[in-house]
C-alpha positions, 0 to 999 in steps of 0.5 A: 507516488506508491499506492498500497492496498491491503486486505482490510485486517489490522495485519495487513495495514501493519505490513504495508507500514513496514513494506513502506518504511522498509523502502523509504516511501515516506509519501506512500498512500495506504488503502483497503480499496482495491479501486486502482490507480488514480494517477498516471504515474502512481504504482499500485502495490497489493500487499498480500498477508499470510 
């Protein structure tokens, strides 16, 4: 499962949602906490907003 992390802004959240739909990852998890991976096979993706 992919885990998307953003900076806490609304634009960062929408960027994560767009990226998840772009790559057709419908079971992705979106979080604002950069805690790291929860599962062994989770893919942690940091989405940077400029």
